[in-house]
N, C-alpha and C positions, 0 to 999 in steps of 0.2 A: 526428744523422747526416750532415746535409750538411756538405761538406768547401768550406772557402773559396776552394781553388785552383779555376780554371775548368776544365771537363770539356771538353777538347780531343780531337780524333779520334785524335791520336798518344797521349794518356793512354788513352785506350779500347783503342787497339791495344795499348799494354805491360799493359794490366791483362788483356785477353783471353789474352795469351800466358802470363802468369802463372797464370791459371786453368787454361788448359789444359795447361801443364806438370803440375800435379797432378792432373787428371782422371783418372779410370780410364777413360773412355769419352767420345765426343762427347756422347753423351747428357748428361754431367755438366758441360757448359758451356752456360751461360744468361746472359740480359741481367742478371737478377739476381745471381747470383754475380759477374759483373764490375762491376755498380752496387756490391756490397758491397766488393771489392776497393778500387774509388775512394772510396769513402766518400760515397757519392750515392745517391740513390733510381734505382729502374729507369727511373722515369718520365724523368728528366733525360738518360738515353740515348734511350729510346724517342721521347721527343716531338722532341729537337733534333738527332739523328744517326742513329739505326739502328733501324728496326721489328722485326727480329729478329737472329738469329743468322747466318743465311744471308747477309743484305745486309752485314752486319759483316765475313764472312770473305770474301766477294767483295770489296768495299773494299778490306780488307788485302792480299789477292792482288793487286791492282791497285796497290797503294802500294808494296809491295814490289818489283815487277817495273819499275814506272815511275821511281822515284827515281833508281837508278843510271843510268838512261837518259838522264833529265833532266841528271844531272852530266857524263855524257859529252858530250851534245849542247851544252852550255854550254863544256865544254873545247875541243870541235873549234869551236866556232864562232869562239873567240877568234884561234885562229890555225891557219890549214888546213895547216900545214908541219910537223906534228909529226912527230917520228920515232918508231919502234915503241919505243925505250927510256923516252922521255918520256911515252907512252902507259901503260906498263908502271908507271913511277913514280907517275902519276896514280891508277890504281888502287892503288898500293901506301898512297898518302897518304890516300886516300877511303875503305878499307874500314873504317877506325874510324869514320867518319862515317855511314856506311849505317845504317838504321834498326833492323836486326835483326841 
């Protein structure tokens, strides 16, 4: 059952979203199903990443909210004299690099 790829937080997030996409209700989403999607044991997620679905969900929300903010902060830090057009171009270029 063990997958040779390392279990990263980002891989767990993507597996969570795959499981959630086919789940009929939130009760159908579990660490066991996410682990199965990843090809690892539930303990690999539980011991090293998340204790439960609520913790995983909260972390995913933070990740989704924070990643664009960090990219924008980096963009603004490099040159504070950007025009509005440059800012729009930044978001157009970055929209495909956002995690979700």
